mmJSON file of the N, C-alpha and C atoms, coordinates in Angstrom:
{"data_MODEL":{"atom_site":{
"group_PDB":["ATOM","ATOM","ATOM","ATOM","ATOM","ATOM","ATOM","ATOM","ATOM","ATOM","ATOM","ATOM","ATOM","ATOM","ATOM","ATOM","ATOM","ATOM","ATOM","ATOM","ATOM","ATOM","ATOM","ATOM","ATOM","ATOM","ATOM","ATOM","ATOM","ATOM","ATOM","ATOM","ATOM","ATOM","ATOM","ATOM","ATOM","ATOM","ATOM","ATOM","ATOM","ATOM","ATOM","ATOM","ATOM","ATOM","ATOM","ATOM","ATOM","ATOM","ATOM","ATOM","ATOM","ATOM","ATOM","ATOM","ATOM","ATOM","ATOM","ATOM","ATOM","ATOM","ATOM","ATOM","ATOM","ATOM","ATOM","ATOM","ATOM","ATOM","ATOM","ATOM","ATOM","ATOM","ATOM","ATOM","ATOM","ATOM","ATOM","ATOM","ATOM","ATOM","ATOM","ATOM","ATOM","ATOM","ATOM","ATOM","ATOM","ATOM","ATOM","ATOM","ATOM","ATOM","ATOM","ATOM","ATOM","ATOM","ATOM","ATOM","ATOM","ATOM","ATOM","ATOM","ATOM","ATOM","ATOM","ATOM","ATOM","ATOM","ATOM","ATOM","ATOM","ATOM","ATOM","ATOM","ATOM","ATOM","ATOM","ATOM","ATOM","ATOM","ATOM","ATOM","ATOM","ATOM","ATOM","ATOM","ATOM","ATOM","ATOM","ATOM","ATOM","ATOM","ATOM","ATOM","ATOM","ATOM","ATOM","ATOM","ATOM","ATOM","ATOM","ATOM","ATOM","ATOM","ATOM","ATOM","ATOM","ATOM","ATOM","ATOM","ATOM","ATOM","ATOM","ATOM","ATOM","ATOM","ATOM","ATOM","ATOM","ATOM","ATOM","ATOM","ATOM","ATOM","ATOM","ATOM","ATOM","ATOM","ATOM","ATOM","ATOM","ATOM","ATOM","ATOM","ATOM","ATOM","ATOM","ATOM","ATOM","ATOM","ATOM","ATOM","ATOM","ATOM","ATOM","ATOM","ATOM","ATOM","ATOM","ATOM","ATOM","ATOM","ATOM","ATOM","ATOM","ATOM","ATOM","ATOM","ATOM","ATOM","ATOM","ATOM","ATOM","ATOM","ATOM","ATOM","ATOM","ATOM","ATOM","ATOM","ATOM","ATOM","ATOM","ATOM","ATOM","ATOM","ATOM","ATOM","ATOM","ATOM"],
"id":[1,2,3,4,5,6,7,8,9,10,11,12,13,14,15,16,17,18,19,20,21,22,23,24,25,26,27,28,29,30,31,32,33,34,35,36,37,38,39,40,41,42,43,44,45,46,47,48,49,50,51,52,53,54,55,56,57,58,59,60,61,62,63,64,65,66,67,68,69,70,71,72,73,74,75,76,77,78,79,80,81,82,83,84,85,86,87,88,89,90,91,92,93,94,95,96,97,98,99,100,101,102,103,104,105,106,107,108,109,110,111,112,113,114,115,116,117,118,119,120,121,122,123,124,125,126,127,128,129,130,131,132,133,134,135,136,137,138,139,140,141,142,143,144,145,146,147,148,149,150,151,152,153,154,155,156,157,158,159,160,161,162,163,164,165,166,167,168,169,170,171,172,173,174,175,176,177,178,179,180,181,182,183,184,185,186,187,188,189,190,191,192,193,194,195,196,197,198,199,200,201,202,203,204,205,206,207,208,209,210,211,212,213,214,215,216,217,218,219,220,221,222],
"type_symbol":["N","C","C","N","C","C","N","C","C","N","C","C","N","C","C","N","C","C","N","C","C","N","C","C","N","C","C","N","C","C","N","C","C","N","C","C","N","C","C","N","C","C","N","C","C","N","C","C","N","C","C","N","C","C","N","C","C","N","C","C","N","C","C","N","C","C","N","C","C","N","C","C","N","C","C","N","C","C","N","C","C","N","C","C","N","C","C","N","C","C","N","C","C","N","C","C","N","C","C","N","C","C","N","C","C","N","C","C","N","C","C","N","C","C","N","C","C","N","C","C","N","C","C","N","C","C","N","C","C","N","C","C","N","C","C","N","C","C","N","C","C","N","C","C","N","C","C","N","C","C","N","C","C","N","C","C","N","C","C","N","C","C","N","C","C","N","C","C","N","C","C","N","C","C","N","C","C","N","C","C","N","C","C","N","C","C","N","C","C","N","C","C","N","C","C","N","C","C","N","C","C","N","C","C","N","C","C","N","C","C","N","C","C","N","C","C","N","C","C","N","C","C"],
"label_atom_id":["N","CA","C","N","CA","C","N","CA","C","N","CA","C","N","CA","C","N","CA","C","N","CA","C","N","CA","C","N","CA","C","N","CA","C","N","CA","C","N","CA","C","N","CA","C","N","CA","C","N","CA","C","N","CA","C","N","CA","C","N","CA","C","N","CA","C","N","CA","C","N","CA","C","N","CA","C","N","CA","C","N","CA","C","N","CA","C","N","CA","C","N","CA","C","N","CA","C","N","CA","C","N","CA","C","N","CA","C","N","CA","C","N","CA","C","N","CA","C","N","CA","C","N","CA","C","N","CA","C","N","CA","C","N","CA","C","N","CA","C","N","CA","C","N","CA","C","N","CA","C","N","CA","C","N","CA","C","N","CA","C","N","CA","C","N","CA","C","N","CA","C","N","CA","C","N","CA","C","N","CA","C","N","CA","C","N","CA","C","N","CA","C","N","CA","C","N","CA","C","N","CA","C","N","CA","C","N","CA","C","N","CA","C","N","CA","C","N","CA","C","N","CA","C","N","CA","C","N","CA","C","N","CA","C","N","CA","C","N","CA","C","N","CA","C","N","CA","C","N","CA","C","N","CA","C","N","CA","C"],
"label_alt_id":[null,null,null,null,null,null,null,null,null,null,null,null,null,null,null,null,null,null,null,null,null,null,null,null,null,null,null,null,null,null,null,null,null,null,null,null,null,null,null,null,null,null,null,null,null,null,null,null,null,null,null,null,null,null,null,null,null,null,null,null,null,null,null,null,null,null,null,null,null,null,null,null,null,null,null,null,null,null,null,null,null,null,null,null,null,null,null,null,null,null,null,null,null,null,null,null,null,null,null,null,null,null,null,null,null,null,null,null,null,null,null,null,null,null,null,null,null,null,null,null,null,null,null,null,null,null,null,null,null,null,null,null,null,null,null,null,null,null,null,null,null,null,null,null,null,null,null,null,null,null,null,null,null,null,null,null,null,null,null,null,null,null,null,null,null,null,null,null,null,null,null,null,null,null,null,null,null,null,null,null,null,null,null,null,null,null,null,null,null,null,null,null,null,null,null,null,null,null,null,null,null,null,null,null,null,null,null,null,null,null,null,null,null,null,null,null,null,null,null,null,null,null],
"label_comp_id":["MET","MET","MET","ALA","ALA","ALA","LYS","LYS","LYS","ASN","ASN","ASN","LYS","LYS","LYS","GLN","GLN","GLN","GLN","GLN","GLN","LYS","LYS","LYS","LYS","LYS","LYS","LYS","LYS","LYS","ASP","ASP","ASP","ARG","ARG","ARG","GLU","GLU","GLU","LYS","LYS","LYS","ARG","ARG","ARG","VAL","VAL","VAL","ALA","ALA","ALA","LYS","LYS","LYS","LYS","LYS","LYS","LYS","LYS","LYS","HIS","HIS","HIS","LEU","LEU","LEU","GLU","GLU","GLU","ASP","ASP","ASP","MET","MET","MET","LYS","LYS","LYS","LYS","LYS","LYS","LYS","LYS","LYS","SER","SER","SER","GLN","GLN","GLN","GLU","GLU","GLU","LYS","LYS","LYS","THR","THR","THR","GLU","GLU","GLU","GLN","GLN","GLN","GLU","GLU","GLU","SER","SER","SER","GLN","GLN","GLN","LYS","LYS","LYS","SER","SER","SER","ILE","ILE","ILE","PRO","PRO","PRO","ALA","ALA","ALA","ARG","ARG","ARG","SER","SER","SER","LYS","LYS","LYS","ILE","ILE","ILE","MET","MET","MET","GLN","GLN","GLN","SER","SER","SER","ALA","ALA","ALA","VAL","VAL","VAL","PRO","PRO","PRO","LYS","LYS","LYS","ILE","ILE","ILE","ASN","ASN","ASN","ASN","ASN","ASN","ALA","ALA","ALA","VAL","VAL","VAL","ASN","ASN","ASN","ALA","ALA","ALA","ASN","ASN","ASN","LYS","LYS","LYS","LYS","LYS","LYS","SER","SER","SER","THR","THR","THR","PHE","PHE","PHE","THR","THR","THR","GLN","GLN","GLN","ARG","ARG","ARG","ARG","ARG","ARG","THR","THR","THR","GLY","GLY","GLY","GLY","GLY","GLY"],
"label_asym_id":["A","A","A","A","A","A","A","A","A","A","A","A","A","A","A","A","A","A","A","A","A","A","A","A","A","A","A","A","A","A","A","A","A","A","A","A","A","A","A","A","A","A","A","A","A","A","A","A","A","A","A","A","A","A","A","A","A","A","A","A","A","A","A","A","A","A","A","A","A","A","A","A","A","A","A","A","A","A","A","A","A","A","A","A","A","A","A","A","A","A","A","A","A","A","A","A","A","A","A","A","A","A","A","A","A","A","A","A","A","A","A","A","A","A","A","A","A","A","A","A","A","A","A","A","A","A","A","A","A","A","A","A","A","A","A","A","A","A","A","A","A","A","A","A","A","A","A","A","A","A","A","A","A","A","A","A","A","A","A","A","A","A","A","A","A","A","A","A","A","A","A","A","A","A","A","A","A","A","A","A","A","A","A","A","A","A","A","A","A","A","A","A","A","A","A","A","A","A","A","A","A","A","A","A","A","A","A","A","A","A","A","A","A","A","A","A","A","A","A","A","A","A"],
"label_entity_id":["1","1","1","1","1","1","1","1","1","1","1","1","1","1","1","1","1","1","1","1","1","1","1","1","1","1","1","1","1","1","1","1","1","1","1","1","1","1","1","1","1","1","1","1","1","1","1","1","1","1","1","1","1","1","1","1","1","1","1","1","1","1","1","1","1","1","1","1","1","1","1","1","1","1","1","1","1","1","1","1","1","1","1","1","1","1","1","1","1","1","1","1","1","1","1","1","1","1","1","1","1","1","1","1","1","1","1","1","1","1","1","1","1","1","1","1","1","1","1","1","1","1","1","1","1","1","1","1","1","1","1","1","1","1","1","1","1","1","1","1","1","1","1","1","1","1","1","1","1","1","1","1","1","1","1","1","1","1","1","1","1","1","1","1","1","1","1","1","1","1","1","1","1","1","1","1","1","1","1","1","1","1","1","1","1","1","1","1","1","1","1","1","1","1","1","1","1","1","1","1","1","1","1","1","1","1","1","1","1","1","1","1","1","1","1","1","1","1","1","1","1","1"],
"label_seq_id":[1,1,1,2,2,2,3,3,3,4,4,4,5,5,5,6,6,6,7,7,7,8,8,8,9,9,9,10,10,10,11,11,11,12,12,12,13,13,13,14,14,14,15,15,15,16,16,16,17,17,17,18,18,18,19,19,19,20,20,20,21,21,21,22,22,22,23,23,23,24,24,24,25,25,25,26,26,26,27,27,27,28,28,28,29,29,29,30,30,30,31,31,31,32,32,32,33,33,33,34,34,34,35,35,35,36,36,36,37,37,37,38,38,38,39,39,39,40,40,40,41,41,41,42,42,42,43,43,43,44,44,44,45,45,45,46,46,46,47,47,47,48,48,48,49,49,49,50,50,50,51,51,51,52,52,52,53,53,53,54,54,54,55,55,55,56,56,56,57,57,57,58,58,58,59,59,59,60,60,60,61,61,61,62,62,62,63,63,63,64,64,64,65,65,65,66,66,66,67,67,67,68,68,68,69,69,69,70,70,70,71,71,71,72,72,72,73,73,73,74,74,74],
"pdbx_PDB_ins_code":[null,null,null,null,null,null,null,null,null,null,null,null,null,null,null,null,null,null,null,null,null,null,null,null,null,null,null,null,null,null,null,null,null,null,null,null,null,null,null,null,null,null,null,null,null,null,null,null,null,null,null,null,null,null,null,null,null,null,null,null,null,null,null,null,null,null,null,null,null,null,null,null,null,null,null,null,null,null,null,null,null,null,null,null,null,null,null,null,null,null,null,null,null,null,null,null,null,null,null,null,null,null,null,null,null,null,null,null,null,null,null,null,null,null,null,null,null,null,null,null,null,null,null,null,null,null,null,null,null,null,null,null,null,null,null,null,null,null,null,null,null,null,null,null,null,null,null,null,null,null,null,null,null,null,null,null,null,null,null,null,null,null,null,null,null,null,null,null,null,null,null,null,null,null,null,null,null,null,null,null,null,null,null,null,null,null,null,null,null,null,null,null,null,null,null,null,null,null,null,null,null,null,null,null,null,null,null,null,null,null,null,null,null,null,null,null,null,null,null,null,null,null],
"Cartn_x":[-1.239,-0.282,-0.728,-1.353,-1.798,-2.848,-3.719,-4.745,-4.107,-3.091,-2.393,-1.753,-1.18,-0.547,-1.597,-2.728,-3.8,-4.324,-4.446,-4.931,-3.964,-2.669,-1.662,-1.746,-1.943,-2.032,-3.241,-4.375,-5.581,-5.375,-4.741,-4.479,-3.595,-2.591,-1.677,-2.431,-3.265,-4.043,-4.96,-5.544,-6.413,-5.623,-4.436,-3.609,-3.21,-2.815,-2.402,-3.579,-4.747,-5.933,-6.289,-6.174,-6.465,-5.497,-4.227,-3.195,-3.47,-3.803,-4.104,-5.319,-6.312,-7.528,-7.214,-6.387,-6.012,-5.241,-4.339,-3.57,-4.491,-5.461,-6.411,-7.226,-7.64,-8.421,-7.588,-6.314,-5.441,-5.297,-5.101,-4.953,-6.218,-7.37,-8.63,-8.831,-8.502,-8.673,-7.7,-6.492,-5.517,-6.02,-6.522,-7.034,-8.217,-9.049,-10.211,-9.784,-8.784,-8.318,-7.656,-6.953,-6.334,-7.401,-8.461,-9.531,-10.222,-10.417,-11.058,-10.196,-8.886,-8.008,-7.994,-8.134,-8.176,-9.493,-10.572,-11.874,-12.024,-11.13,-11.278,-11.112,-10.501,-10.331,-11.657,-12.207,-13.487,-13.36,-14.464,-14.477,-14.13,-14.556,-14.271,-12.777,-12.062,-10.624,-9.924,-10.459,-9.873,-10.038,-11.186,-11.435,-10.483,-10.314,-9.425,-7.978,-7.564,-6.191,-5.954,-6.938,-6.763,-6.817,-7.493,-7.612,-6.322,-5.57,-4.338,-3.201,-2.542,-1.443,-0.224,0.5,1.714,2.866,3.675,4.814,6.031,6.714,7.9,9.125,9.636,10.779,12.096,12.125,13.365,13.882,12.981,13.393,14.084,13.539,14.109,15.377,15.521,16.679,17.943,17.809,18.984,19.419,18.546,18.863,19.671,20.797,21.607,21.041,21.074,20.613,21.756,21.396,22.411,22.943,23.996,24.645,23.697,22.952,22.057,20.912,20.433,19.363,19.872,21.091,21.645,21.881,22.324,22.618,21.349,20.332,19.11,18.181,18.43,17.607,16.352,16.282,15.063,15.109],
"Cartn_y":[46.246,45.28,43.847,43.655,42.317,41.809,42.7,42.303,41.885,42.599,42.279,40.897,40.591,39.293,38.174,38.418,37.42,37.197,38.276,38.17,37.356,37.601,36.838,35.356,35.08,33.694,33.001,33.693,33.133,32.893,33.846,33.698,32.49,32.32,31.188,29.87,29.815,28.604,28.284,29.31,29.102,28.553,29.115,28.638,27.185,26.849,25.473,24.516,24.921,24.072,23.875,24.936,24.842,23.878,23.987,23.132,21.662,21.388,20.011,19.481,20.331,19.922,19.552,20.355,20.066,18.755,18.511,17.262,16.059,16.191,15.102,14.823,15.872,15.701,15.011,15.365,14.72,13.236,12.901,11.501,10.71,11.298,10.605,10.371,11.375,11.208,10.167,10.113,9.107,7.711,7.546,6.244,5.828,6.792,6.5,6.015,6.666,6.245,4.878,4.588,3.272,2.187,2.46,1.478,1.255,2.312,2.176,1.358,1.541,0.79,-0.686,-0.981,-2.376,-3.029,-2.277,-2.821,-3.019,-2.47,-2.532,-3.948,-4.857,-6.232,-6.975,-7.53,-8.236,-9.499,-9.904,-11.077,-12.347,-12.416,-13.626,-13.827,-12.737,-12.884,-13.263,-12.793,-13.181,-14.676,-15.194,-16.625,-17.417,-16.974,-17.679,-17.622,-16.487,-16.363,-17.262,-17.357,-18.187,-19.671,-20.035,-21.437,-21.965,-21.098,-21.525,-21.461,-22.599,-22.575,-21.848,-21.199,-20.504,-21.499,-21.413,-22.309,-21.615,-22.308,-21.734,-22.25,-21.454,-21.863,-21.718,-20.97,-20.732,-22.018,-22.903,-24.161,-25.04,-25.123,-25.976,-25.377,-24.097,-23.452,-23.708,-23.872,-24.075,-25.535,-26.45,-27.871,-28.288,-28.952,-29.43,-30.753,-30.915,-32.179,-33.187,-34.451,-35.506,-35.787,-36.562,-36.88,-37.613,-38.57,-39.35,-38.49,-37.562,-36.689,-35.794,-35.335,-34.481,-35.272,-36.518,-37.339,-37.748,-38.12,-38.599,-37.458,-36.278,-35.127,-35.032,-35.776,-35.774,-35.006],
"Cartn_z":[24.614,24.1,24.407,25.559,25.933,24.949,24.505,23.537,22.22,21.824,20.582,20.677,21.822,22.029,21.979,22.612,22.599,21.183,20.449,19.074,18.222,18.392,17.652,18.007,19.289,19.74,19.101,19.066,18.454,16.962,16.307,14.874,14.605,15.433,15.264,15.467,16.497,16.747,15.566,14.994,13.83,12.65,12.429,11.313,11.515,12.744,13.027,12.849,13.327,13.189,11.719,10.938,9.507,8.824,9.198,8.607,8.938,10.195,10.595,9.84,9.694,8.988,7.541,6.884,5.498,5.396,6.357,6.344,6.527,7.433,7.648,6.39,5.725,4.501,3.421,3.321,2.338,2.642,3.927,4.309,3.984,4.295,4.028,2.538,1.736,0.292,-0.254,0.309,-0.117,0.225,1.443,1.851,0.979,0.638,-0.191,-1.571,-2.163,-3.484,-3.414,-2.314,-2.165,-2.072,-1.33,-1.201,-2.537,-3.3,-4.605,-5.553,-5.488,-6.377,-6.003,-4.717,-4.3,-4.708,-4.731,-5.088,-6.588,-7.376,-8.821,-9.381,-8.643,-9.106,-8.921,-9.994,-9.879,-9.031,-8.458,-7.582,-8.353,-9.628,-10.421,-10.61,-10.851,-11.064,-9.77,-8.639,-7.357,-7.131,-7.496,-7.336,-8.218,-9.452,-10.372,-9.894,-9.366,-8.887,-7.684,-6.807,-5.621,-5.971,-7.059,-7.446,-8.058,-8.722,-9.374,-8.363,-8.111,-7.142,-7.708,-6.824,-7.249,-7.271,-8.307,-8.459,-7.881,-6.989,-6.37,-7.119,-8.033,-8.845,-8.101,-7.045,-6.31,-5.678,-5.259,-4.64,-5.67,-6.862,-7.899,-8.499,-8.482,-9.083,-8.275,-6.981,-6.133,-6.086,-6.498,-6.432,-7.657,-7.428,-8.555,-9.059,-10.364,-10.93,-10.894,-10.797,-10.745,-12.15,-12.197,-13.461,-14.402,-13.875,-14.737,-15.264,-14.466,-14.946,-16.069,-15.932,-16.98,-18.258,-18.126,-19.3,-20.037,-19.284,-19.913,-20.303,-19.784,-20.124,-19.283,-18.205,-17.406,-16.17],
"occupancy":[1.0,1.0,1.0,1.0,1.0,1.0,1.0,1.0,1.0,1.0,1.0,1.0,1.0,1.0,1.0,1.0,1.0,1.0,1.0,1.0,1.0,1.0,1.0,1.0,1.0,1.0,1.0,1.0,1.0,1.0,1.0,1.0,1.0,1.0,1.0,1.0,1.0,1.0,1.0,1.0,1.0,1.0,1.0,1.0,1.0,1.0,1.0,1.0,1.0,1.0,1.0,1.0,1.0,1.0,1.0,1.0,1.0,1.0,1.0,1.0,1.0,1.0,1.0,1.0,1.0,1.0,1.0,1.0,1.0,1.0,1.0,1.0,1.0,1.0,1.0,1.0,1.0,1.0,1.0,1.0,1.0,1.0,1.0,1.0,1.0,1.0,1.0,1.0,1.0,1.0,1.0,1.0,1.0,1.0,1.0,1.0,1.0,1.0,1.0,1.0,1.0,1.0,1.0,1.0,1.0,1.0,1.0,1.0,1.0,1.0,1.0,1.0,1.0,1.0,1.0,1.0,1.0,1.0,1.0,1.0,1.0,1.0,1.0,1.0,1.0,1.0,1.0,1.0,1.0,1.0,1.0,1.0,1.0,1.0,1.0,1.0,1.0,1.0,1.0,1.0,1.0,1.0,1.0,1.0,1.0,1.0,1.0,1.0,1.0,1.0,1.0,1.0,1.0,1.0,1.0,1.0,1.0,1.0,1.0,1.0,1.0,1.0,1.0,1.0,1.0,1.0,1.0,1.0,1.0,1.0,1.0,1.0,1.0,1.0,1.0,1.0,1.0,1.0,1.0,1.0,1.0,1.0,1.0,1.0,1.0,1.0,1.0,1.0,1.0,1.0,1.0,1.0,1.0,1.0,1.0,1.0,1.0,1.0,1.0,1.0,1.0,1.0,1.0,1.0,1.0,1.0,1.0,1.0,1.0,1.0,1.0,1.0,1.0,1.0,1.0,1.0,1.0,1.0,1.0,1.0,1.0,1.0],
"B_iso_or_equiv":[0.0,0.0,0.0,0.0,0.0,0.0,0.0,0.0,0.0,0.0,0.0,0.0,0.0,0.0,0.0,0.0,0.0,0.0,0.0,0.0,0.0,0.0,0.0,0.0,0.0,0.0,0.0,0.0,0.0,0.0,0.0,0.0,0.0,0.0,0.0,0.0,0.0,0.0,0.0,0.0,0.0,0.0,0.0,0.0,0.0,0.0,0.0,0.0,0.0,0.0,0.0,0.0,0.0,0.0,0.0,0.0,0.0,0.0,0.0,0.0,0.0,0.0,0.0,0.0,0.0,0.0,0.0,0.0,0.0,0.0,0.0,0.0,0.0,0.0,0.0,0.0,0.0,0.0,0.0,0.0,0.0,0.0,0.0,0.0,0.0,0.0,0.0,0.0,0.0,0.0,0.0,0.0,0.0,0.0,0.0,0.0,0.0,0.0,0.0,0.0,0.0,0.0,0.0,0.0,0.0,0.0,0.0,0.0,0.0,0.0,0.0,0.0,0.0,0.0,0.0,0.0,0.0,0.0,0.0,0.0,0.0,0.0,0.0,0.0,0.0,0.0,0.0,0.0,0.0,0.0,0.0,0.0,0.0,0.0,0.0,0.0,0.0,0.0,0.0,0.0,0.0,0.0,0.0,0.0,0.0,0.0,0.0,0.0,0.0,0.0,0.0,0.0,0.0,0.0,0.0,0.0,0.0,0.0,0.0,0.0,0.0,0.0,0.0,0.0,0.0,0.0,0.0,0.0,0.0,0.0,0.0,0.0,0.0,0.0,0.0,0.0,0.0,0.0,0.0,0.0,0.0,0.0,0.0,0.0,0.0,0.0,0.0,0.0,0.0,0.0,0.0,0.0,0.0,0.0,0.0,0.0,0.0,0.0,0.0,0.0,0.0,0.0,0.0,0.0,0.0,0.0,0.0,0.0,0.0,0.0,0.0,0.0,0.0,0.0,0.0,0.0,0.0,0.0,0.0,0.0,0.0,0.0],
"pdbx_formal_charge":[null,null,null,null,null,null,null,null,null,null,null,null,null,null,null,null,null,null,null,null,null,null,null,null,null,null,null,null,null,null,null,null,null,null,null,null,null,null,null,null,null,null,null,null,null,null,null,null,null,null,null,null,null,null,null,null,null,null,null,null,null,null,null,null,null,null,null,null,null,null,null,null,null,null,null,null,null,null,null,null,null,null,null,null,null,null,null,null,null,null,null,null,null,null,null,null,null,null,null,null,null,null,null,null,null,null,null,null,null,null,null,null,null,null,null,null,null,null,null,null,null,null,null,null,null,null,null,null,null,null,null,null,null,null,null,null,null,null,null,null,null,null,null,null,null,null,null,null,null,null,null,null,null,null,null,null,null,null,null,null,null,null,null,null,null,null,null,null,null,null,null,null,null,null,null,null,null,null,null,null,null,null,null,null,null,null,null,null,null,null,null,null,null,null,null,null,null,null,null,null,null,null,null,null,null,null,null,null,null,null,null,null,null,null,null,null,null,null,null,null,null,null],
"auth_seq_id":[1,1,1,2,2,2,3,3,3,4,4,4,5,5,5,6,6,6,7,7,7,8,8,8,9,9,9,10,10,10,11,11,11,12,12,12,13,13,13,14,14,14,15,15,15,16,16,16,17,17,17,18,18,18,19,19,19,20,20,20,21,21,21,22,22,22,23,23,23,24,24,24,25,25,25,26,26,26,27,27,27,28,28,28,29,29,29,30,30,30,31,31,31,32,32,32,33,33,33,34,34,34,35,35,35,36,36,36,37,37,37,38,38,38,39,39,39,40,40,40,41,41,41,42,42,42,43,43,43,44,44,44,45,45,45,46,46,46,47,47,47,48,48,48,49,49,49,50,50,50,51,51,51,52,52,52,53,53,53,54,54,54,55,55,55,56,56,56,57,57,57,58,58,58,59,59,59,60,60,60,61,61,61,62,62,62,63,63,63,64,64,64,65,65,65,66,66,66,67,67,67,68,68,68,69,69,69,70,70,70,71,71,71,72,72,72,73,73,73,74,74,74],
"auth_comp_id":["MET","MET","MET","ALA","ALA","ALA","LYS","LYS","LYS","ASN","ASN","ASN","LYS","LYS","LYS","GLN","GLN","GLN","GLN","GLN","GLN","LYS","LYS","LYS","LYS","LYS","LYS","LYS","LYS","LYS","ASP","ASP","ASP","ARG","ARG","ARG","GLU","GLU","GLU","LYS","LYS","LYS","ARG","ARG","ARG","VAL","VAL","VAL","ALA","ALA","ALA","LYS","LYS","LYS","LYS","LYS","LYS","LYS","LYS","LYS","HIS","HIS","HIS","LEU","LEU","LEU","GLU","GLU","GLU","ASP","ASP","ASP","MET","MET","MET","LYS","LYS","LYS","LYS","LYS","LYS","LYS","LYS","LYS","SER","SER","SER","GLN","GLN","GLN","GLU","GLU","GLU","LYS","LYS","LYS","THR","THR","THR","GLU","GLU","GLU","GLN","GLN","GLN","GLU","GLU","GLU","SER","SER","SER","GLN","GLN","GLN","LYS","LYS","LYS","SER","SER","SER","ILE","ILE","ILE","PRO","PRO","PRO","ALA","ALA","ALA","ARG","ARG","ARG","SER","SER","SER","LYS","LYS","LYS","ILE","ILE","ILE","MET","MET","MET","GLN","GLN","GLN","SER","SER","SER","ALA","ALA","ALA","VAL","VAL","VAL","PRO","PRO","PRO","LYS","LYS","LYS","ILE","ILE","ILE","ASN","ASN","ASN","ASN","ASN","ASN","ALA","ALA","ALA","VAL","VAL","VAL","ASN","ASN","ASN","ALA","ALA","ALA","ASN","ASN","ASN","LYS","LYS","LYS","LYS","LYS","LYS","SER","SER","SER","THR","THR","THR","PHE","PHE","PHE","THR","THR","THR","GLN","GLN","GLN","ARG","ARG","ARG","ARG","ARG","ARG","THR","THR","THR","GLY","GLY","GLY","GLY","GLY","GLY"],
"auth_asym_id":["A","A","A","A","A","A","A","A","A","A","A","A","A","A","A","A","A","A","A","A","A","A","A","A","A","A","A","A","A","A","A","A","A","A","A","A","A","A","A","A","A","A","A","A","A","A","A","A","A","A","A","A","A","A","A","A","A","A","A","A","A","A","A","A","A","A","A","A","A","A","A","A","A","A","A","A","A","A","A","A","A","A","A","A","A","A","A","A","A","A","A","A","A","A","A","A","A","A","A","A","A","A","A","A","A","A","A","A","A","A","A","A","A","A","A","A","A","A","A","A","A","A","A","A","A","A","A","A","A","A","A","A","A","A","A","A","A","A","A","A","A","A","A","A","A","A","A","A","A","A","A","A","A","A","A","A","A","A","A","A","A","A","A","A","A","A","A","A","A","A","A","A","A","A","A","A","A","A","A","A","A","A","A","A","A","A","A","A","A","A","A","A","A","A","A","A","A","A","A","A","A","A","A","A","A","A","A","A","A","A","A","A","A","A","A","A","A","A","A","A","A","A"],
"auth_atom_id":["N","CA","C","N","CA","C","N","CA","C","N","CA","C","N","CA","C","N","CA","C","N","CA","C","N","CA","C","N","CA","C","N","CA","C","N","CA","C","N","CA","C","N","CA","C","N","CA","C","N","CA","C","N","CA","C","N","CA","C","N","CA","C","N","CA","C","N","CA","C","N","CA","C","N","CA","C","N","CA","C","N","CA","C","N","CA","C","N","CA","C","N","CA","C","N","CA","C","N","CA","C","N","CA","C","N","CA","C","N","CA","C","N","CA","C","N","CA","C","N","CA","C","N","CA","C","N","CA","C","N","CA","C","N","CA","C","N","CA","C","N","CA","C","N","CA","C","N","CA","C","N","CA","C","N","CA","C","N","CA","C","N","CA","C","N","CA","C","N","CA","C","N","CA","C","N","CA","C","N","CA","C","N","CA","C","N","CA","C","N","CA","C","N","CA","C","N","CA","C","N","CA","C","N","CA","C","N","CA","C","N","CA","C","N","CA","C","N","CA","C","N","CA","C","N","CA","C","N","CA","C","N","CA","C","N","CA","C","N","CA","C","N","CA","C","N","CA","C","N","CA","C","N","CA","C","N","CA","C"],
"pdbx_PDB_model_num":[1,1,1,1,1,1,1,1,1,1,1,1,1,1,1,1,1,1,1,1,1,1,1,1,1,1,1,1,1,1,1,1,1,1,1,1,1,1,1,1,1,1,1,1,1,1,1,1,1,1,1,1,1,1,1,1,1,1,1,1,1,1,1,1,1,1,1,1,1,1,1,1,1,1,1,1,1,1,1,1,1,1,1,1,1,1,1,1,1,1,1,1,1,1,1,1,1,1,1,1,1,1,1,1,1,1,1,1,1,1,1,1,1,1,1,1,1,1,1,1,1,1,1,1,1,1,1,1,1,1,1,1,1,1,1,1,1,1,1,1,1,1,1,1,1,1,1,1,1,1,1,1,1,1,1,1,1,1,1,1,1,1,1,1,1,1,1,1,1,1,1,1,1,1,1,1,1,1,1,1,1,1,1,1,1,1,1,1,1,1,1,1,1,1,1,1,1,1,1,1,1,1,1,1,1,1,1,1,1,1,1,1,1,1,1,1,1,1,1,1,1,1]
}}}
């Protein structure tokens, strides 16, 4: 009976190790695909994107215009 118990324990350890190995492989493949998707943007477009400043419209949207600006349209 002791041998049977040891065999079951070894089998369980093998199953757990296999499961962990599969999870690690999935994580690595996911990370690899994420890195590939990030590399897909060409360097030229990155330069162009960084050269163009981003406009923050939220600051202007909260500011109320004065009466004269509304009247003159400016």
